[in-house]
LOTORNU-914840 format. One record per residue: residue number from 1; residue in one letter; y negated, x, z negated of N, C-alpha, C in turn. Coordinates in steps of 0.05 Angstrom, whole numbers. Each point is the difference from the previous one (the first is absolute). Layout:
+------+------+--------+--------+--------+--------+--------+--------+--------+--------+--------+
: resi : resn :    nc2 :    nc1 :    nc3 :   cac2 :   cac1 :   cac3 :    cc2 :    cc1 :    cc3 :
+------+------+--------+--------+--------+--------+--------+--------+--------+--------+--------+
:  NUM :    a :      Y :      X :      Z :      Y :      X :      Z :      Y :      X :      Z :
...
+------+------+--------+--------+--------+--------+--------+--------+--------+--------+--------+
***
This chain:
+------+------+--------+--------+--------+--------+--------+--------+--------+--------+--------+
: resi : resn :    nc2 :    nc1 :    nc3 :   cac2 :   cac1 :   cac3 :    cc2 :    cc1 :    cc3 :
+------+------+--------+--------+--------+--------+--------+--------+--------+--------+--------+
:    1 :    x :   -138 :   -192 :    -59 :    -17 :     20 :    -13 :    -27 :    -13 :     -8 :
:    2 :    x :    -10 :      7 :    -23 :    -25 :    -11 :     -9 :    -23 :     10 :     16 :
:    3 :    x :    -21 :    -16 :      3 :    -23 :      7 :     16 :    -25 :      0 :    -17 :
:    4 :    x :    -19 :     18 :      6 :    -25 :      2 :    -14 :    -23 :     -6 :     20 :
:    5 :    x :    -19 :    -17 :     -8 :    -22 :     -6 :     17 :    -24 :     18 :     -5 :
:    6 :    x :    -11 :     12 :     21 :    -23 :     17 :     -3 :    -23 :    -13 :     15 :
:    7 :    x :    -21 :     -7 :    -14 :    -24 :    -12 :     12 :    -19 :     21 :      8 :
:    8 :    x :     -7 :      1 :     26 :    -18 :     21 :     10 :    -20 :    -10 :     20 :
:    9 :    x :    -15 :     19 :     10 :    -21 :     -6 :     20 :      4 :     18 :     24 :
:   10 :    x :     -2 :    -12 :     24 :      3 :     16 :     24 :    -23 :     20 :      3 :
:   11 :    x :      6 :     24 :      9 :    -21 :     21 :      3 :     -8 :      1 :     30 :
:   12 :    x :    -26 :      0 :      4 :    -10 :      3 :     27 :     -7 :     29 :      6 :
:   13 :    x :    -10 :     14 :    -21 :     -7 :     28 :      3 :     21 :     17 :    -14 :
:   14 :    x :     10 :     21 :     14 :     21 :     16 :    -11 :     -7 :     29 :     -1 :
:   15 :    x :    -26 :      7 :      1 :     -8 :     28 :     -2 :      2 :     11 :    -28 :
:   16 :    x :     -5 :     26 :     -2 :      2 :     14 :    -26 :    -20 :    -11 :    -20 :
:   17 :    x :    -24 :     -5 :      9 :    -21 :     -9 :    -18 :      6 :    -28 :    -11 :
:   18 :    x :     11 :    -18 :     17 :      6 :    -26 :    -10 :     25 :      1 :    -19 :
:   19 :    x :     18 :     18 :      6 :     24 :      3 :    -17 :     -9 :     10 :    -27 :
:   20 :    x :    -18 :     19 :     -1 :    -10 :     11 :    -25 :    -14 :    -21 :    -16 :
:   21 :    x :    -16 :    -17 :     13 :    -14 :    -22 :    -13 :     20 :    -19 :    -13 :
:   22 :    x :     21 :     -7 :     15 :     21 :    -18 :    -11 :     12 :     11 :    -25 :
:   23 :    x :      8 :     26 :      1 :     13 :     12 :    -24 :    -19 :      1 :    -24 :
:   24 :    x :    -25 :      5 :      5 :    -20 :      1 :    -21 :     -3 :    -28 :    -13 :
:   25 :    x :      6 :    -20 :     16 :     -2 :    -28 :    -10 :     26 :    -10 :    -12 :
:   26 :    x :     20 :     18 :     -3 :     26 :     -8 :    -12 :     19 :    -13 :     19 :
:   27 :    x :     -6 :      3 :     26 :     17 :    -12 :     21 :     18 :     22 :     12 :
:   28 :    x :     24 :     -9 :     10 :     19 :     18 :     13 :      1 :     -7 :     30 :
:   29 :    x :     -7 :     20 :     17 :      3 :     -5 :     29 :     29 :      0 :      8 :
:   30 :    x :      8 :    -20 :     17 :     28 :     -3 :      8 :      2 :     -5 :     30 :
:   31 :    x :     24 :      4 :     11 :      5 :     -6 :     28 :     27 :    -14 :      2 :
:   32 :    x :      2 :    -20 :     17 :     26 :    -13 :      6 :      8 :      7 :     28 :
:   33 :    x :     24 :     12 :      2 :     11 :      8 :     26 :     23 :    -19 :      7 :
:   34 :    x :     10 :      1 :     24 :     23 :    -15 :      8 :     -5 :    -25 :     16 :
:   35 :    x :    -24 :     -9 :      0 :     -7 :    -24 :     15 :    -10 :      7 :     28 :
:   36 :    x :    -15 :    -18 :     13 :    -11 :      5 :     26 :    -20 :     22 :      0 :
:   37 :    x :    -14 :      3 :    -23 :    -19 :     22 :     -3 :     -3 :      6 :    -30 :
:   38 :    x :    -10 :     23 :     -6 :     -4 :      8 :    -28 :    -23 :    -17 :    -12 :
:   39 :    x :      3 :     -7 :    -25 :    -20 :    -16 :    -14 :     -9 :     15 :    -25 :
:   40 :    x :    -27 :      3 :     -2 :    -11 :     14 :    -23 :    -11 :    -20 :    -20 :
:   41 :    x :      6 :      4 :    -26 :    -11 :    -18 :    -20 :     -3 :     16 :    -26 :
:   42 :    x :    -12 :    -12 :    -20 :     -3 :     12 :    -26 :      5 :    -21 :    -21 :
:   43 :    x :      7 :     10 :    -24 :      5 :    -18 :    -23 :     -6 :     16 :    -25 :
:   44 :    x :     -6 :    -14 :    -23 :     -5 :     14 :    -25 :     24 :     16 :     -9 :
:   45 :    x :     -5 :     24 :    -11 :     22 :     17 :     -9 :     19 :    -14 :    -19 :
:   46 :    x :    -11 :    -16 :    -18 :     16 :    -14 :    -20 :     20 :    -19 :     13 :
:   47 :    x :     -6 :     -9 :     24 :     18 :    -19 :     14 :     27 :     12 :      7 :
:   48 :    x :      1 :     27 :      0 :     25 :     13 :      8 :     17 :     10 :    -24 :
:   49 :    x :     -9 :     -6 :    -24 :     14 :     11 :    -23 :     29 :    -10 :     -2 :
:   50 :    x :      5 :    -25 :      6 :     28 :    -11 :     -2 :     17 :     10 :     23 :
:   51 :    x :    -13 :     10 :     21 :     15 :      9 :     23 :      7 :     30 :     -2 :
:   52 :    x :    -20 :     15 :    -10 :      3 :     30 :     -1 :     13 :     10 :    -25 :
:   53 :    x :    -10 :    -10 :    -23 :      9 :     11 :    -26 :     23 :    -16 :    -11 :
:   54 :    x :     22 :      0 :     15 :     24 :    -14 :     -9 :     24 :     13 :     14 :
:   55 :    x :     23 :      0 :    -13 :     24 :     11 :     13 :     13 :    -20 :     19 :
:   56 :    x :     -9 :    -25 :      0 :     11 :    -21 :     16 :    -11 :      0 :     29 :
:   57 :    x :     16 :    -11 :     18 :     -9 :     -2 :     28 :    -10 :    -28 :      5 :
:   58 :    x :    -21 :     -2 :     16 :    -12 :    -26 :      7 :     -9 :      0 :     29 :
:   59 :    x :      1 :    -24 :     11 :    -14 :     -5 :     25 :    -28 :     -9 :     -7 :
:   60 :    x :    -17 :     -1 :     20 :    -29 :     -6 :     -5 :    -10 :    -21 :     19 :
:   61 :    x :    -16 :    -18 :    -11 :    -15 :    -19 :     17 :    -29 :      8 :     -3 :
:   62 :    x :    -12 :      9 :     23 :    -28 :      8 :      0 :    -17 :    -24 :      9 :
:   63 :    x :    -16 :    -10 :    -18 :    -17 :    -23 :      6 :    -29 :      9 :      3 :
:   64 :    x :    -11 :     -3 :     24 :    -27 :      9 :      5 :    -20 :    -22 :     -4 :
:   65 :    x :    -25 :      7 :     -4 :    -20 :    -20 :     -6 :     -8 :    -17 :     24 :
:   66 :    x :     11 :      8 :     24 :     -5 :    -17 :     24 :     21 :    -21 :      4 :
:   67 :    x :     19 :     -2 :    -19 :     21 :    -20 :      1 :     26 :     10 :     12 :
:   68 :    x :      1 :     23 :     11 :     24 :     11 :     12 :     18 :     12 :    -21 :
:   69 :    x :     26 :     -2 :      4 :     20 :     12 :    -18 :     20 :     16 :     16 :
:   70 :    x :     10 :     21 :    -13 :     20 :     18 :     13 :     22 :      7 :    -19 :
:   71 :    x :     24 :     -2 :      9 :     23 :      9 :    -16 :      4 :     29 :      5 :
:   72 :    x :      5 :     16 :    -20 :      2 :     29 :      4 :     15 :     14 :    -23 :
:   73 :    x :      6 :     25 :      4 :     11 :     17 :    -21 :    -17 :     26 :     -1 :
:   74 :    x :     -2 :     11 :    -24 :    -15 :     25 :     -2 :     15 :     23 :     13 :
:   75 :    x :    -14 :     15 :     17 :     13 :     21 :     14 :     -7 :     28 :    -10 :
:   76 :    x :    -26 :      3 :     -8 :     -9 :     26 :    -10 :    -24 :     -4 :    -18 :
:   77 :    x :     -3 :     18 :    -19 :    -23 :     -1 :    -19 :    -10 :     28 :     -6 :
:   78 :    x :    -26 :      2 :     -2 :    -12 :     26 :     -6 :    -16 :     -2 :    -27 :
:   79 :    x :      4 :     20 :    -17 :    -13 :      1 :    -26 :    -20 :     23 :      0 :
:   80 :    x :    -20 :     -2 :    -16 :    -19 :     22 :     -5 :     15 :     22 :    -15 :
:   81 :    x :     -1 :     25 :      8 :     16 :     21 :    -13 :     -8 :      6 :    -29 :
:   82 :    x :    -24 :     -8 :     -8 :     -9 :      5 :    -28 :      1 :    -25 :    -17 :
:   83 :    x :    -12 :    -22 :     10 :     -3 :    -24 :    -16 :     23 :    -19 :      3 :
:   84 :    x :     17 :      4 :     21 :     23 :    -18 :      6 :     -9 :    -28 :      8 :
:   85 :    x :    -26 :     -4 :      7 :     -9 :    -25 :     10 :     12 :     -4 :     28 :
:   86 :    x :      4 :    -26 :      7 :     10 :     -6 :     27 :    -22 :      4 :     21 :
:   87 :    x :      6 :     17 :     20 :    -19 :      6 :     21 :      4 :    -17 :     24 :
:   88 :    x :     25 :     -5 :      7 :      5 :    -14 :     25 :     29 :    -10 :      0 :
:   89 :    x :      4 :    -24 :     12 :     27 :    -11 :      2 :      5 :     -9 :     29 :
:   90 :    x :     24 :      7 :     11 :      9 :    -10 :     25 :     21 :    -21 :     -4 :
:   91 :    x :     -3 :    -22 :     14 :     20 :    -22 :     -1 :     12 :     -3 :     28 :
:   92 :    x :     25 :    -11 :      0 :     13 :     -5 :     25 :      6 :    -30 :      2 :
:   93 :    x :    -10 :    -13 :     20 :      3 :    -29 :      3 :     29 :     -8 :      5 :
:   94 :    x :      9 :    -20 :    -13 :     28 :     -9 :      3 :      1 :    -27 :     14 :
:   95 :    x :     23 :     -4 :     14 :      5 :    -25 :     13 :     29 :     -9 :     -7 :
:   96 :    x :      4 :    -25 :     -4 :     25 :    -10 :    -10 :     24 :      6 :     18 :
:   97 :    x :     -4 :      3 :     25 :     22 :      5 :     19 :      3 :     30 :      6 :
:   98 :    x :    -14 :     18 :    -13 :      2 :     28 :      5 :      8 :     15 :    -26 :
:   99 :    x :     20 :     17 :      3 :      9 :     16 :    -23 :    -20 :     21 :     -7 :
:  100 :    x :     -2 :      6 :    -26 :    -17 :     22 :     -9 :     16 :     18 :    -19 :
:  101 :    x :    -10 :     24 :     -4 :     13 :     19 :    -18 :    -16 :      2 :    -25 :
:  102 :    x :     13 :      0 :    -23 :    -14 :      1 :    -26 :     18 :     13 :    -21 :
:  103 :    x :    -13 :     15 :    -18 :     15 :     12 :    -22 :      1 :    -20 :    -23 :
:  104 :    x :     25 :     -5 :    -10 :      5 :    -20 :    -20 :     10 :     13 :    -26 :
:  105 :    x :    -11 :     -7 :    -23 :      9 :     12 :    -25 :     29 :     -5 :     -7 :
:  106 :    x :     13 :     20 :    -13 :     28 :     -3 :     -9 :     -1 :     -9 :    -29 :
:  107 :    x :     15 :    -21 :     -6 :      2 :    -10 :    -28 :     28 :      3 :     -9 :
:  108 :    x :      5 :     16 :    -21 :     26 :      5 :    -10 :      7 :    -21 :    -22 :
:  109 :    x :     25 :    -11 :      3 :      9 :    -20 :    -20 :     28 :      9 :     -9 :
:  110 :    x :      9 :    -11 :    -23 :     26 :      6 :    -10 :      0 :     25 :    -18 :
:  111 :    x :     23 :      5 :    -12 :      4 :     22 :    -18 :     23 :     17 :     10 :
:  112 :    x :     -5 :     25 :      6 :     20 :     18 :     11 :     19 :     10 :    -22 :
:  113 :    x :     26 :     -1 :      6 :     19 :     11 :    -19 :     -4 :     30 :     -3 :
:  114 :    x :     -6 :     13 :     22 :     -4 :     29 :     -1 :    -24 :      7 :    -17 :
:  115 :    x :    -21 :    -15 :      1 :    -24 :      5 :    -16 :      6 :     -5 :    -30 :
:  116 :    x :     16 :    -21 :     -6 :      8 :     -5 :    -27 :     17 :     23 :    -12 :
:  117 :    x :     14 :     14 :     18 :     16 :     23 :     -9 :    -15 :     26 :      0 :
:  118 :    x :    -27 :     -2 :      4 :    -16 :     24 :     -2 :     -8 :     12 :     27 :
:  119 :    x :      8 :    -13 :     22 :     -9 :     10 :     26 :    -29 :     -5 :      5 :
:  120 :    x :    -11 :     13 :     20 :    -29 :     -3 :      7 :     -3 :    -15 :     26 :
:  121 :    x :    -15 :    -22 :      0 :     -5 :    -15 :     25 :    -21 :     14 :     16 :
:  122 :    x :      6 :      5 :     25 :    -20 :     12 :     19 :     -7 :    -21 :     21 :
:  123 :    x :    -26 :     -2 :      5 :    -10 :    -19 :     20 :    -18 :     14 :     20 :
:  124 :    x :     12 :     11 :     21 :    -15 :     15 :     20 :    -22 :    -17 :     14 :
:  125 :    x :      5 :    -26 :      1 :    -19 :    -18 :     15 :    -10 :    -22 :    -19 :
:  126 :    x :    -26 :      0 :     -4 :    -13 :    -22 :    -14 :     -7 :    -23 :     19 :
:  127 :    x :     -2 :      6 :     25 :     -5 :    -20 :     21 :     18 :      6 :     24 :
:  128 :    x :      7 :    -21 :     14 :     16 :      2 :     24 :    -14 :    -13 :     24 :
:  129 :    x :      2 :     13 :     23 :    -14 :    -10 :     23 :     18 :    -21 :     15 :
:  130 :    x :    -11 :    -24 :      4 :     16 :    -21 :     13 :    -16 :    -11 :     24 :
:  131 :    x :     14 :    -13 :     18 :    -12 :    -13 :     23 :      9 :    -29 :      1 :
:  132 :    x :    -19 :    -18 :      3 :      6 :    -29 :      1 :    -24 :    -15 :     10 :
:  133 :    x :      4 :    -26 :      6 :    -23 :    -17 :      5 :    -13 :     -6 :    -28 :
:  134 :    x :    -26 :     -5 :     -1 :    -14 :     -2 :    -25 :     13 :    -20 :    -20 :
:  135 :    x :     10 :    -22 :      9 :     11 :    -20 :    -19 :     26 :      9 :    -12 :
:  136 :    x :     13 :     20 :     11 :     26 :     10 :    -11 :     -4 :     25 :    -17 :
:  137 :    x :    -24 :     10 :     -3 :     -4 :     24 :    -17 :      5 :     -7 :    -29 :
:  138 :    x :     16 :     16 :    -14 :      5 :     -6 :    -29 :    -22 :     11 :    -17 :
:  139 :    x :     -3 :    -12 :    -24 :    -19 :     11 :    -20 :      9 :     27 :    -10 :
:  140 :    x :     27 :      3 :     -2 :     11 :     26 :    -10 :     29 :      1 :     10 :
:  141 :    x :     12 :     24 :     -1 :     28 :      4 :      6 :     15 :      3 :    -27 :
:  142 :    x :     17 :    -19 :     -6 :     15 :      1 :    -25 :     25 :     17 :      2 :
:  143 :    x :      2 :     19 :    -18 :     23 :     19 :      0 :     15 :     -3 :    -27 :
:  144 :    x :     25 :     -9 :      1 :     16 :     -4 :    -24 :     15 :     26 :     -5 :
:  145 :    x :     -6 :     14 :    -22 :     13 :     25 :     -7 :     24 :     -3 :    -18 :
:  146 :    x :      7 :    -25 :     -6 :     23 :     -5 :    -19 :     25 :     15 :      7 :
:  147 :    x :      9 :      1 :     26 :     25 :     14 :      6 :     -1 :     30 :     -1 :
:  148 :    x :    -23 :     12 :     -3 :     -2 :     29 :      3 :     10 :     14 :    -25 :
:  149 :    x :     20 :     17 :      4 :     11 :     18 :    -21 :    -12 :     28 :      5 :
:  150 :    x :      7 :     18 :    -18 :    -10 :     28 :      3 :     12 :     11 :     26 :
:  151 :    x :    -17 :     10 :     17 :      8 :     11 :     26 :     -2 :    -20 :     23 :
:  152 :    x :     -6 :    -26 :     -7 :     -2 :    -20 :     21 :    -27 :      1 :     15 :
:  153 :    x :      1 :     -8 :     25 :    -25 :     -3 :     16 :      0 :    -27 :     13 :
:  154 :    x :    -24 :    -11 :      2 :     -3 :    -26 :     14 :    -16 :      6 :     26 :
:  155 :    x :     13 :     -6 :     22 :    -11 :      5 :     27 :    -15 :    -24 :     10 :
:  156 :    x :    -19 :      5 :     18 :    -16 :    -22 :     11 :     16 :    -20 :     15 :
:  157 :    x :     23 :      7 :     11 :     17 :    -18 :     14 :     10 :    -23 :    -18 :
:  158 :    x :      1 :      5 :    -26 :      9 :    -20 :    -19 :    -21 :    -21 :     -5 :
:  159 :    x :    -24 :      4 :     10 :    -22 :    -19 :     -5 :     -8 :    -16 :     25 :
:  160 :    x :     17 :      2 :     21 :     -7 :    -14 :     25 :     -5 :    -29 :     -4 :
:  161 :    x :    -20 :    -11 :     15 :     -8 :    -27 :     -2 :     -6 :    -11 :     27 :
:  162 :    x :      8 :    -25 :      6 :     -4 :    -11 :     27 :    -29 :     -7 :      5 :
:  163 :    x :    -17 :     -1 :    -20 :    -28 :     -7 :      4 :    -18 :     24 :      9 :
:  164 :    x :      9 :     24 :     -6 :    -16 :     23 :      7 :     18 :     24 :      5 :
:  165 :    x :    -12 :     20 :     13 :     15 :     24 :      8 :    -12 :     24 :    -14 :
:  166 :    x :     18 :     17 :    -12 :    -10 :     25 :    -12 :     -4 :     21 :     21 :
:  167 :    x :    -22 :     15 :     -3 :     -7 :     21 :     19 :      6 :     27 :    -13 :
:  168 :    x :     25 :      3 :     -9 :      9 :     25 :    -13 :     28 :      6 :     11 :
:  169 :    x :      8 :     25 :      0 :     28 :      6 :      9 :     20 :    -13 :    -19 :
:  170 :    x :     25 :     -4 :     10 :     21 :    -13 :    -15 :      8 :     16 :    -25 :
:  171 :    x :     -4 :     26 :      1 :      8 :     17 :    -22 :    -21 :      3 :    -21 :
:  172 :    x :    -22 :    -16 :      1 :    -21 :      2 :    -19 :     10 :    -10 :    -28 :
:  173 :    x :     -4 :     17 :    -20 :      9 :     -7 :    -27 :    -24 :    -13 :    -15 :
:  174 :    x :      3 :    -24 :     -8 :    -21 :    -15 :    -14 :      0 :      6 :    -30 :
:  175 :    x :     23 :      1 :    -12 :      3 :      6 :    -28 :     26 :     16 :     -4 :
:  176 :    x :      0 :     17 :    -21 :     25 :     13 :     -7 :     -1 :      7 :    -30 :
:  177 :    x :     24 :      3 :    -12 :      2 :      7 :    -28 :     11 :     28 :     -1 :
:  178 :    x :    -15 :     19 :    -10 :      9 :     28 :     -2 :      8 :      7 :    -28 :
:  179 :    x :     19 :     18 :     -2 :      9 :      9 :    -26 :    -22 :     16 :    -15 :
:  180 :    x :     -1 :     -4 :    -26 :    -17 :     16 :    -17 :     17 :     14 :    -21 :
:  181 :    x :    -12 :     18 :    -15 :     15 :     15 :    -20 :     10 :    -18 :    -23 :
:  182 :    x :    -14 :    -22 :     -4 :      7 :    -19 :    -22 :     18 :    -22 :     10 :
:  183 :    x :      8 :      0 :     25 :     16 :    -22 :     11 :     28 :     -1 :    -12 :
:  184 :    x :      9 :    -24 :     -5 :     27 :     -5 :     -9 :     16 :    -11 :     23 :
:  185 :    x :     19 :     15 :     10 :     15 :     -8 :     24 :     26 :    -13 :     -8 :
:  186 :    x :      4 :    -25 :      8 :     26 :    -13 :     -6 :     19 :      5 :     23 :
:  187 :    x :     24 :    -12 :     -2 :     21 :      6 :     20 :     -9 :     -8 :     28 :
:  188 :    x :    -13 :    -24 :      3 :     -8 :     -9 :     26 :    -21 :     18 :     12 :
:  189 :    x :    -19 :      8 :    -16 :    -21 :     19 :      9 :     13 :     26 :      9 :
:  190 :    x :     19 :     10 :    -16 :     12 :     25 :      6 :     15 :     -1 :     26 :
:  191 :    x :     14 :    -23 :      5 :     15 :     -3 :     25 :    -20 :      1 :     24 :
:  192 :    x :    -22 :    -13 :     -4 :    -20 :     -2 :     22 :    -12 :     28 :      5 :
:  193 :    x :     -6 :     14 :    -22 :    -12 :     26 :      2 :     19 :     19 :     15 :
:  194 :    x :     26 :     -2 :     -6 :     19 :     18 :     13 :      2 :     -6 :     30 :
:  195 :    x :     -3 :    -26 :      7 :      1 :     -7 :     28 :    -24 :     11 :     14 :
:  196 :    x :    -24 :     -1 :    -13 :    -24 :      9 :     12 :      0 :     30 :      2 :
:  197 :    x :     10 :     14 :    -21 :     -2 :     29 :     -1 :     23 :     14 :     15 :
:  198 :    x :     20 :    -15 :      7 :     22 :     12 :     15 :     22 :     11 :    -18 :
:  199 :    x :      1 :    -10 :    -25 :     21 :      9 :    -19 :    -12 :     11 :    -25 :
:  200 :    x :     16 :      0 :    -22 :     -9 :      8 :    -26 :     -8 :     29 :     -2 :
:  201 :    x :     11 :     17 :     19 :     -6 :     28 :     -1 :    -25 :      8 :     15 :
:  202 :    x :    -12 :    -19 :     14 :    -24 :      6 :     16 :    -23 :      9 :    -18 :
:  203 :    x :    -15 :     20 :      9 :    -23 :     10 :    -16 :    -22 :    -20 :      1 :
:  204 :    x :    -15 :     -4 :    -22 :    -21 :    -20 :     -1 :    -21 :      4 :     22 :
:  205 :    x :     -6 :     26 :      7 :    -20 :      4 :     20 :      9 :     -8 :     28 :
:  206 :    x :     25 :     -6 :      3 :     11 :     -7 :     27 :     -4 :    -30 :      5 :
:  207 :    x :     -8 :    -15 :    -21 :     -3 :    -29 :      4 :    -24 :     -5 :     18 :
:  208 :    x :      4 :    -17 :     20 :    -22 :     -8 :     18 :    -13 :    -24 :    -10 :
:  209 :    x :    -26 :      2 :     -7 :    -15 :    -23 :    -10 :    -11 :    -16 :     23 :
+------+------+--------+--------+--------+--------+--------+--------+--------+--------+--------+
***
């Protein structure tokens, strides 16, 4: 997984007045958890743009002005309810021999036969939660929708990988192709629809999505 470096300064004072002063100066107060003790630091708001305003997942290297560096992942972020400015960010320190949990973006590839026939691709999950050591975390989860016909579903068990573990139930549907009014159903799709619906005479509302 790609890493972003954030250059910051360790905070000695963590009261409300000092926090307000930091924000007025364009700085974001932050905390790193997960180590021997919590560490408070601040960094310019612009330094977080590539980390926050992106659909991609990243690990972080926090480089402080005292020469210390920390590997971490973003755990929580707070925005101003009106201006959407970043108010505060929590980070969790990572260690190479300890697994961490992180949400990874889903990237769809391929062309679905069902979609070409007029079906509608549904993606219930834009991100999937995985657990792994930091070096095994993927940049994204690639999902090939080429085999999906109208009525087909792709379950998370079909994406299993030895480098990381999915933290979702086995029956989690990652993608599916649903019938639309404009869909053109060929023989193969019809056969699969009948198997899913329990027969050609089954009522459409009886189909379990």
